[in-house]
N, C-alpha and C positions, 0 to 999 in steps of 0.2 A: 504494500500500500504506500503510495506517495505521501510525503508529509504535507500537512495542511497548514501552511504558515500564513498568518493574516496580521496586518498592522492593527494595533489596538488604540494607541494614543502616543502623544509625545511624552518623554520622560518628565518634562516640566509640568505636565498635567496632574501629577501625583506628588504631593508635598511629602517631605521626609516624615516618617513615623505616622503615616496615614493610609487610608484606603479610599478608592473611588470606583464606582461601577460604570461599566461601558457596555453598550450593545455591540456585539460582534457577530454579524450574520444573524442566525436565529437564537443565539445564546446571549445571556447577560453575565458578564464576567466581572470579578472583583480584582482590581490591581492594587497591590500593596507595595509601599516602599518602607522597608525595615532595615535599619543599620546600613543604609546605602545600597541595599540589594532590592531587586524587584521580584515579586512573586505574583502568580495569577492563579485564582481558583474560580469555581462557579460562585456566583453571587448569592444564590439561594441556599439557605440553611437546609440541611438534609432532614431536619426534624419537622419543620413547618415552613410554609411559604412566606419567608421573610428575607429581606435584603441584608446580607452581611455587611454591606457598605454603610448601613445605618447603625451597625453595632459599635461596640467599644473595643478598640485595639489596645491591648496591654502587652507591650513587648512584641513577641511573635505569636501571641494568642488573640484570636478574634472571638468576642462574645456576642452572640445573637441578642438583639434588642427585645425580642418577643418573649422567649422562655429562658433566657440566660444560659443556654447550652454554649459550649465553646469548642474551638478547633485550633490545633497547632498549624499555623499558616504554611510553613515550608513543606510539611508532609501531608497535611489534611487530616491528621489523626484526631480522633475525638478526645477532648480534654475535660469535658464536663457534661453530665446529663442535663436535660433529657435526650440529648443527641446520642445516637447509637451507631449511625452509619457515617463512615469517613467522608470528608469533603473531597471532591474531585479537584486535583491540582493539574497545572499545565506547564509545559516547558516554556521558559521565557527566553527570547532572543532580543538583544539590544543591537540596533543598527543605526549608526549616526546618533541623532537625538530622539529616535523613536523606539517604542516598545512593540515587539511582535510576539505573537503566541503561536505555538505549534499545537494545534488541536488534536493531533494524533499521538502526542507524547505527554507523559506525566512530568512533574517537576524534576524527577530523577533522570529523565530522558528515556524511560522505558516505554514501549508501545502501550497505548491506552486501550 
């Protein structure tokens, strides 16, 4: 399968230690800048239909604003209930001043 790489936004669109949501094709993705690194996950909490970009970012953990479940941003691992299903992560590619996402690979670069 060919990699599915799409431009998401400019790096300047995501302030340090923050998260912003962007529509990319038929998906809504959350782009995080943490410690000078960018991470991309699905924006929707796996527990309830809520935007993670509306949540509270604490270090590398995002807490959902609806039920306070939490995920480790770099890996998508569940950090707090009621969430039980890991968050989908994506491989980030930086090109010039822009952020691209590989929709066919997870954050570790493994096929999705």
